[in-house]
C-alpha positions as YAML, in Angstrom:
chain: A
units: angstrom
residues:
- id: 1
  name: MET
  ca: [-55.50, 25.51, -17.91]
- id: 2
  name: SER
  ca: [-57.31, 22.41, -19.70]
- id: 3
  name: LEU
  ca: [-56.66, 20.73, -22.86]
- id: 4
  name: VAL
  ca: [-59.01, 18.67, -24.99]
- id: 5
  name: VAL
  ca: [-57.89, 15.46, -26.29]
- id: 6
  name: THR
  ca: [-59.49, 12.40, -27.78]
- id: 7
  name: CYS
  ca: [-59.63, 8.96, -26.15]
- id: 8
  name: ILE
  ca: [-57.59, 6.31, -28.46]
- id: 9
  name: HIS
  ca: [-60.19, 3.64, -27.64]
- id: 10
  name: CYS
  ca: [-63.49, 5.29, -28.09]
- id: 11
  name: GLY
  ca: [-62.83, 8.27, -29.95]
- id: 12
  name: LYS
  ca: [-64.62, 10.63, -27.48]
- id: 13
  name: PRO
  ca: [-63.06, 14.12, -26.73]
- id: 14
  name: PHE
  ca: [-62.32, 14.72, -23.14]
- id: 15
  name: THR
  ca: [-60.68, 17.33, -21.03]
- id: 16
  name: VAL
  ca: [-57.69, 17.11, -19.03]
- id: 17
  name: LYS
  ca: [-55.40, 19.61, -17.14]
- id: 18
  name: ARG
  ca: [-52.01, 20.64, -18.60]
- id: 19
  name: VAL
  ca: [-50.14, 18.52, -16.03]
- id: 20
  name: ARG
  ca: [-52.14, 15.47, -17.21]
- id: 21
  name: GLU
  ca: [-51.99, 15.84, -20.98]
- id: 22
  name: ALA
  ca: [-50.40, 12.44, -21.36]
- id: 23
  name: ASN
  ca: [-53.59, 10.64, -20.50]
- id: 24
  name: LYS
  ca: [-54.71, 8.60, -23.51]
- id: 25
  name: PHE
  ca: [-58.15, 7.52, -22.17]
- id: 26
  name: CYS
  ca: [-61.16, 9.15, -21.27]
- id: 27
  name: SER
  ca: [-62.09, 6.63, -18.35]
- id: 28
  name: GLN
  ca: [-60.92, 3.60, -16.76]
- id: 29
  name: ALA
  ca: [-63.32, 1.28, -18.77]
- id: 30
  name: CYS
  ca: [-61.81, 2.37, -22.02]
- id: 31
  name: TYR
  ca: [-58.17, 1.75, -20.47]
- id: 32
  name: HIS
  ca: [-59.15, -1.85, -19.49]
- id: 33
  name: ALA
  ca: [-61.20, -2.49, -22.73]
- id: 34
  name: ASP
  ca: [-58.16, -1.32, -24.84]
- id: 35
  name: LEU
  ca: [-55.89, -3.56, -22.76]
- id: 36
  name: SER
  ca: [-58.02, -6.73, -23.25]
- id: 37
  name: ASN
  ca: [-58.11, -6.26, -26.97]
- id: 38
  name: LYS
  ca: [-54.36, -5.15, -27.75]
- id: 39
  name: GLY
  ca: [-52.74, -6.74, -24.57]
- id: 40
  name: ARG
  ca: [-49.99, -5.40, -22.23]
- id: 41
  name: PRO
  ca: [-47.32, -3.45, -24.11]
- id: 42
  name: ASP
  ca: [-43.94, -5.25, -24.17]
- id: 43
  name: GLN
  ca: [-41.57, -3.70, -21.66]
- id: 44
  name: ARG
  ca: [-38.84, -6.32, -21.72]
- id: 45
  name: ALA
  ca: [-35.27, -5.33, -21.77]
- id: 46
  name: GLU
  ca: [-33.46, -5.55, -24.71]
- id: 47
  name: THR
  ca: [-31.43, -8.86, -24.93]
- id: 48
  name: VAL
  ca: [-28.31, -9.98, -27.06]
- id: 49
  name: ASN
  ca: [-28.43, -13.65, -28.23]
- id: 50
  name: PHE
  ca: [-25.40, -16.10, -28.06]
- id: 51
  name: ARG
  ca: [-24.97, -19.82, -28.32]
- id: 52
  name: CYS
  ca: [-23.37, -22.17, -25.84]
- id: 53
  name: ALA
  ca: [-19.80, -23.55, -26.71]
- id: 54
  name: THR
  ca: [-20.63, -26.71, -24.88]
- id: 55
  name: CYS
  ca: [-24.18, -27.65, -25.55]
- id: 56
  name: GLN
  ca: [-25.01, -25.54, -28.56]
- id: 57
  name: LYS
  ca: [-28.00, -24.24, -26.95]
- id: 58
  name: PRO
  ca: [-29.06, -20.76, -27.54]
- id: 59
  name: PHE
  ca: [-28.99, -18.19, -24.55]
- id: 60
  name: SER
  ca: [-29.35, -14.51, -23.99]
- id: 61
  name: PHE
  ca: [-28.07, -11.57, -21.93]
- id: 62
  name: THR
  ca: [-29.52, -8.29, -21.28]
- id: 63
  name: VAL
  ca: [-27.89, -5.21, -22.43]
- id: 64
  name: GLY
  ca: [-26.92, -4.21, -18.74]
- id: 65
  name: ARG
  ca: [-25.94, -7.53, -17.78]
- id: 66
  name: LEU
  ca: [-23.78, -8.11, -20.84]
- id: 67
  name: ARG
  ca: [-22.12, -4.69, -20.44]
- id: 68
  name: ALA
  ca: [-21.09, -5.61, -16.93]
- id: 69
  name: TYR
  ca: [-19.88, -9.27, -18.11]
- id: 70
  name: ARG
  ca: [-17.55, -7.64, -20.58]
- id: 71
  name: LYS
  ca: [-16.18, -4.92, -18.24]
- id: 72
  name: ALA
  ca: [-15.38, -7.60, -15.69]
- id: 73
  name: TRP
  ca: [-13.88, -10.29, -18.13]
- id: 74
  name: ASP
  ca: [-12.97, -8.24, -21.37]
- id: 75
  name: GLN
  ca: [-14.85, -11.07, -23.61]
- id: 76
  name: ASP
  ca: [-18.38, -12.24, -24.62]
- id: 77
  name: PRO
  ca: [-20.10, -15.03, -22.51]
- id: 78
  name: LEU
  ca: [-19.26, -18.64, -23.98]
- id: 79
  name: TYR
  ca: [-21.60, -20.86, -21.83]
- id: 80
  name: CYS
  ca: [-25.27, -20.87, -20.88]
- id: 81
  name: SER
  ca: [-24.83, -22.36, -17.53]
- id: 82
  name: ARG
  ca: [-22.26, -23.27, -14.76]
- id: 83
  name: ASN
  ca: [-22.34, -26.75, -15.73]
- id: 84
  name: CYS
  ca: [-21.71, -26.26, -19.38]
- id: 85
  name: SER
  ca: [-18.69, -23.81, -18.10]
- id: 86
  name: ASN
  ca: [-17.28, -26.43, -15.90]
- id: 87
  name: VAL
  ca: [-17.40, -29.14, -18.85]
- id: 88
  name: GLY
  ca: [-16.03, -26.52, -21.40]
- id: 89
  name: ARG
  ca: [-13.21, -25.25, -19.15]
- id: 90
  name: THR
  ca: [-12.04, -28.33, -17.72]
- id: 91
  name: ASP
  ca: [-8.91, -29.82, -19.76]
- id: 92
  name: THR
  ca: [-6.23, -32.02, -18.91]
- id: 93
  name: GLU
  ca: [-2.21, -31.47, -19.13]
- id: 94
  name: THR
  ca: [0.53, -33.56, -18.21]
- id: 95
  name: ARG
  ca: [3.62, -31.70, -16.76]
- id: 96
  name: PRO
  ca: [6.68, -32.62, -14.67]
- id: 97
  name: CYS
  ca: [6.77, -31.94, -11.03]
- id: 98
  name: ALA
  ca: [8.50, -28.65, -10.10]
- id: 99
  name: ASN
  ca: [10.07, -30.67, -7.02]
- id: 100
  name: CYS
  ca: [10.73, -34.25, -7.91]
- id: 101
  name: GLY
  ca: [10.30, -34.25, -11.67]
- id: 102
  name: THR
  ca: [7.49, -36.93, -11.59]
- id: 103
  name: PRO
  ca: [4.95, -36.46, -14.45]
- id: 104
  name: PHE
  ca: [1.39, -35.72, -13.07]
- id: 105
  name: THR
  ca: [-1.91, -34.74, -14.68]
- id: 106
  name: THR
  ca: [-3.70, -31.71, -13.76]
- id: 107
  name: SER
  ca: [-6.99, -30.35, -15.01]
- id: 108
  name: GLY
  ca: [-9.51, -27.45, -15.23]
- id: 109
  name: HIS
  ca: [-8.49, -24.30, -13.18]
- id: 110
  name: SER
  ca: [-5.85, -26.26, -11.37]
- id: 111
  name: ARG
  ca: [-3.56, -25.83, -14.49]
- id: 112
  name: ASN
  ca: [-3.01, -22.39, -13.51]
- id: 113
  name: ARG
  ca: [-2.12, -23.10, -9.86]
- id: 114
  name: THR
  ca: [-0.64, -26.51, -9.54]
- id: 115
  name: GLY
  ca: [3.21, -27.20, -10.03]
- id: 116
  name: THR
  ca: [3.63, -30.09, -7.94]
- id: 117
  name: CYS
  ca: [2.28, -33.70, -7.95]
- id: 118
  name: SER
  ca: [1.65, -33.93, -4.21]
- id: 119
  name: ASP
  ca: [1.22, -31.98, -1.09]
- id: 120
  name: ALA
  ca: [4.66, -33.28, 0.14]
- id: 121
  name: CYS
  ca: [6.33, -31.66, -2.81]
- id: 122
  name: ARG
  ca: [4.36, -28.53, -2.47]
- id: 123
  name: ARG
  ca: [5.48, -28.12, 1.23]
- id: 124
  name: THR
  ca: [8.99, -28.91, 0.45]
- id: 125
  name: LEU
  ca: [8.91, -26.29, -2.17]
- id: 126
  name: GLN
  ca: [7.39, -23.65, 0.22]
- id: 127
  name: ARG
  ca: [10.09, -24.79, 3.02]
- id: 128
  name: GLN
  ca: [12.97, -24.18, 0.37]
- id: 129
  name: SER
  ca: [11.29, -20.78, -0.44]
- id: 130
  name: LEU
  ca: [11.21, -19.62, 3.31]
- id: 131
  name: ILE
  ca: [14.79, -20.84, 4.02]
- id: 132
  name: ALA
  ca: [16.02, -18.76, 0.81]
- id: 133
  name: ARG
  ca: [14.45, -15.73, 2.11]
- id: 134
  name: ASN
  ca: [15.67, -16.05, 5.68]
- id: 135
  name: GLU
  ca: [18.99, -13.96, 6.06]
- id: 136
  name: ARG
  ca: [20.38, -16.36, 8.79]
- id: 137
  name: VAL
  ca: [21.25, -18.92, 6.40]
- id: 138
  name: TYR
  ca: [22.81, -16.43, 4.03]
- id: 139
  name: PRO
  ca: [26.43, -16.40, 3.83]
- id: 140
  name: SER
  ca: [28.07, -13.61, 6.03]
- id: 141
  name: GLU
  ca: [29.90, -11.87, 3.42]
- id: 142
  name: THR
  ca: [26.87, -11.54, 1.12]
- id: 143
  name: ARG
  ca: [24.38, -9.65, 3.71]
- id: 144
  name: GLU
  ca: [24.17, -6.09, 2.77]
- id: 145
  name: ILE
  ca: [22.85, -2.96, 4.75]
- id: 146
  name: GLN
  ca: [19.15, -2.23, 3.82]
- id: 147
  name: ARG
  ca: [18.14, 1.44, 3.33]
- id: 148
  name: LYS
  ca: [14.50, 2.44, 3.25]
- id: 149
  name: THR
  ca: [12.73, 5.76, 3.41]
- id: 150
  name: ILE
  ca: [9.83, 5.81, 6.07]
- id: 151
  name: LYS
  ca: [7.11, 8.01, 7.15]
- id: 152
  name: GLY
  ca: [8.11, 11.81, 7.48]
- id: 153
  name: GLY
  ca: [10.87, 11.37, 4.68]
- id: 154
  name: TYR
  ca: [13.43, 9.93, 7.27]
- id: 155
  name: ILE
  ca: [15.66, 7.14, 6.28]
- id: 156
  name: ARG
  ca: [16.02, 3.79, 8.17]
- id: 157
  name: LEU
  ca: [18.98, 1.47, 8.02]
- id: 158
  name: ARG
  ca: [19.02, -2.14, 8.72]
- id: 159
  name: PHE
  ca: [21.94, -3.83, 9.68]
- id: 160
  name: PRO
  ca: [21.70, -7.75, 9.24]
- id: 161
  name: ASN
  ca: [23.56, -10.20, 11.44]
- id: 162
  name: LYS
  ca: [27.12, -10.40, 10.11]
- id: 163
  name: ASN
  ca: [30.52, -11.92, 11.22]
- id: 164
  name: GLY
  ca: [29.09, -12.58, 14.52]
- id: 165
  name: VAL
  ca: [27.73, -9.05, 15.33]
- id: 166
  name: LYS
  ca: [24.09, -8.73, 16.02]
- id: 167
  name: GLY
  ca: [21.90, -6.93, 13.54]
- id: 168
  name: ARG
  ca: [19.78, -3.90, 14.59]
- id: 169
  name: GLU
  ca: [17.81, -0.95, 12.99]
- id: 170
  name: VAL
  ca: [18.85, 2.71, 13.33]
- id: 171
  name: LEU
  ca: [17.74, 5.95, 11.69]
- id: 172
  name: GLU
  ca: [20.52, 7.05, 9.37]
- id: 173
  name: HIS
  ca: [20.76, 10.36, 10.86]
- id: 174
  name: ARG
  ca: [21.34, 8.93, 14.29]
- id: 175
  name: TYR
  ca: [23.81, 6.60, 12.57]
- id: 176
  name: VAL
  ca: [25.79, 9.25, 11.00]
- id: 177
  name: MET
  ca: [25.99, 11.21, 14.32]
- id: 178
  name: GLU
  ca: [27.25, 7.94, 16.09]
- id: 179
  name: GLN
  ca: [29.99, 7.79, 13.49]
- id: 180
  name: LYS
  ca: [30.92, 11.16, 13.99]
- id: 181
  name: LEU
  ca: [31.28, 11.04, 17.78]
- id: 182
  name: GLY
  ca: [32.82, 7.72, 17.76]
- id: 183
  name: ARG
  ca: [30.11, 6.22, 20.17]
- id: 184
  name: GLU
  ca: [26.45, 5.24, 20.20]
- id: 185
  name: LEU
  ca: [24.09, 7.87, 21.18]
- id: 186
  name: HIS
  ca: [22.50, 8.06, 24.74]
- id: 187
  name: PRO
  ca: [18.65, 7.57, 24.92]
- id: 188
  name: GLU
  ca: [18.24, 11.39, 25.91]
- id: 189
  name: GLU
  ca: [20.25, 12.49, 23.14]
- id: 190
  name: THR
  ca: [18.50, 13.49, 19.65]
- id: 191
  name: VAL
  ca: [19.88, 14.57, 16.27]
- id: 192
  name: HIS
  ca: [18.41, 17.98, 14.80]
- id: 193
  name: HIS
  ca: [18.51, 18.63, 11.02]
- id: 194
  name: ARG
  ca: [19.57, 22.22, 10.43]
- id: 195
  name: LEU
  ca: [17.95, 22.33, 6.87]
- id: 196
  name: LYS
  ca: [15.25, 20.37, 5.48]
- id: 197
  name: PRO
  ca: [14.78, 17.82, 3.75]
- id: 198
  name: VAL
  ca: [15.23, 15.29, 6.65]
- id: 199
  name: SER
  ca: [16.74, 12.89, 4.17]
- id: 200
  name: ASN
  ca: [19.71, 15.33, 3.95]
- id: 201
  name: ASN
  ca: [22.00, 13.36, 6.37]
- id: 202
  name: ASP
  ca: [25.36, 15.05, 5.61]
- id: 203
  name: PRO
  ca: [27.19, 15.54, 8.93]
- id: 204
  name: GLY
  ca: [27.39, 19.28, 8.41]
- id: 205
  name: ASN
  ca: [23.64, 19.32, 8.33]
- id: 206
  name: LEU
  ca: [23.18, 17.72, 11.68]
- id: 207
  name: GLU
  ca: [23.22, 18.89, 15.27]
- id: 208
  name: LEU
  ca: [23.48, 17.04, 18.62]
- id: 209
  name: PHE
  ca: [20.73, 17.82, 20.96]
- id: 210
  name: SER
  ca: [20.37, 16.85, 24.60]
- id: 211
  name: SER
  ca: [16.86, 15.73, 25.54]
- id: 212
  name: ARG
  ca: [13.94, 16.18, 23.16]
- id: 213
  name: HIS
  ca: [13.69, 18.69, 20.45]
- id: 214
  name: GLY
  ca: [11.34, 21.12, 22.22]
- id: 215
  name: PRO
  ca: [13.14, 21.73, 25.71]
- id: 216
  name: GLY
  ca: [16.61, 20.39, 24.47]
- id: 217
  name: GLN
  ca: [19.70, 22.59, 23.91]
- id: 218
  name: ARG
  ca: [22.76, 22.25, 21.73]
- id: 219
  name: VAL
  ca: [25.39, 20.32, 23.51]
- id: 220
  name: HIS
  ca: [28.04, 22.89, 23.08]
- id: 221
  name: GLU
  ca: [25.75, 25.47, 24.58]
- id: 222
  name: GLN
  ca: [25.21, 23.43, 27.52]
- id: 223
  name: VAL
  ca: [28.90, 22.71, 28.23]
- id: 224
  name: ALA
  ca: [29.62, 26.52, 27.85]
- id: 225
  name: TRP
  ca: [26.72, 27.05, 30.46]
- id: 226
  name: ALA
  ca: [28.26, 24.36, 32.67]
- id: 227
  name: LEU
  ca: [31.66, 25.95, 32.64]
- id: 228
  name: ASP
  ca: [30.33, 29.25, 33.47]
- id: 229
  name: LEU
  ca: [28.48, 27.88, 36.30]
- id: 230
  name: ILE
  ca: [31.47, 26.24, 37.85]
- id: 231
  name: GLN
  ca: [33.63, 29.41, 37.20]
- id: 232
  name: THR
  ca: [30.99, 31.41, 39.34]
- id: 233
  name: TYR
  ca: [30.82, 28.82, 42.15]
- id: 234
  name: PRO
  ca: [34.27, 27.30, 42.37]
- id: 235
  name: GLU
  ca: [34.03, 26.49, 46.13]
- id: 236
  name: PHE
  ca: [31.02, 24.44, 45.53]
- id: 237
  name: ALA
  ca: [32.92, 22.49, 42.49]
- id: 238
  name: ARG
  ca: [35.84, 21.99, 45.02]
- id: 239
  name: GLU
  ca: [33.41, 20.47, 47.75]
- id: 240
  name: ALA
  ca: [32.21, 18.24, 45.12]
- id: 241
  name: GLY
  ca: [35.87, 17.12, 44.21]
- id: 242
  name: TYR
  ca: [36.07, 18.84, 41.00]
- id: 243
  name: ALA
  ca: [37.95, 21.66, 39.57]
- id: 244
  name: LEU
  ca: [38.78, 23.45, 36.18]
- id: 245
  name: THR
  ca: [41.94, 22.99, 34.60]
- id: 246
  name: PRO
  ca: [42.68, 25.41, 31.50]
- id: 247
  name: ILE
  ca: [43.92, 24.14, 28.26]
- id: 248
  name: ALA
  ca: [45.90, 25.89, 25.40]
- id: 249
  name: THR
  ca: [43.15, 26.02, 23.10]
- id: 250
  name: PRO
  ca: [39.98, 28.15, 24.14]
- id: 251
  name: LEU
  ca: [36.68, 26.28, 24.12]
- id: 252
  name: ASP
  ca: [35.33, 28.83, 21.69]
- id: 253
  name: ASP
  ca: [38.12, 28.09, 19.21]
- id: 254
  name: LEU
  ca: [37.42, 24.47, 19.39]
- id: 255
  name: PHE
  ca: [33.72, 25.05, 18.63]
- id: 256
  name: ASN
  ca: [34.73, 27.44, 15.63]
- id: 257
  name: GLU
  ca: [36.85, 24.81, 14.41]
- id: 258
  name: GLY
  ca: [34.54, 22.09, 14.61]
- id: 259
  name: ALA
  ca: [31.83, 24.43, 12.76]
- id: 260
  name: ALA
  ca: [34.28, 25.04, 9.88]
- id: 261
  name: THR
  ca: [34.87, 21.25, 9.61]
- id: 262
  name: ASP
  ca: [31.20, 20.69, 9.08]
- id: 263
  name: LYS
  ca: [30.91, 23.32, 6.57]
- id: 264
  name: ALA
  ca: [33.74, 21.54, 4.74]
- id: 265
  name: HIS
  ca: [31.99, 18.40, 4.80]
...
């Protein structure tokens, strides 16, 4: 489908397709003639004018640049150049040294960063800060156990050096089991949580496993299996130098009492 339009330069009607209905000139000659007479249209971006706070010279920002500047600094620009910014932002201040108390003068951006009169005083303060954070210089009675939740929801305990005892780090559920047994756990022993979450380290919620969680078994089940094996083959036990001696309380009663105690806790 065609469309008849009028050339804006010579006034001559001409035909264009619908997809090119935005054409305003009938030929390239009319386009260039109109461009020579009227000049190229102004396509510059819109600007916002300011006055430099240092040299009072006017300067401008495009709308897009001004938007980015306000987003970054939450204020309008004050200076027309970096030199004017250095002059305008440079100011002096006299303050006492944080280490020795000697008055010193600082200027510009250093006012927000410098608190000492010299590098020697700065290094002294840094050394004091490191010593203050070093637990080896803490009085022994002031050191405390640090408790932190780590990946997976488990809780880690960090015991500091205290009263001549070397500190260590241990998972809380293993520490609770050690306190229950009255000894440290062996490397092949693990502690299983009966119910989630794993941060519930109540003694009644913990079970001692031998080997890893996958092939591991409950210790009291392994003991019962070992006793049954020895009772089945007593002659082999005697050859190894061992023999069973029954006690007054059956083993099942001991396990039942231990389970009842765990539930009570």
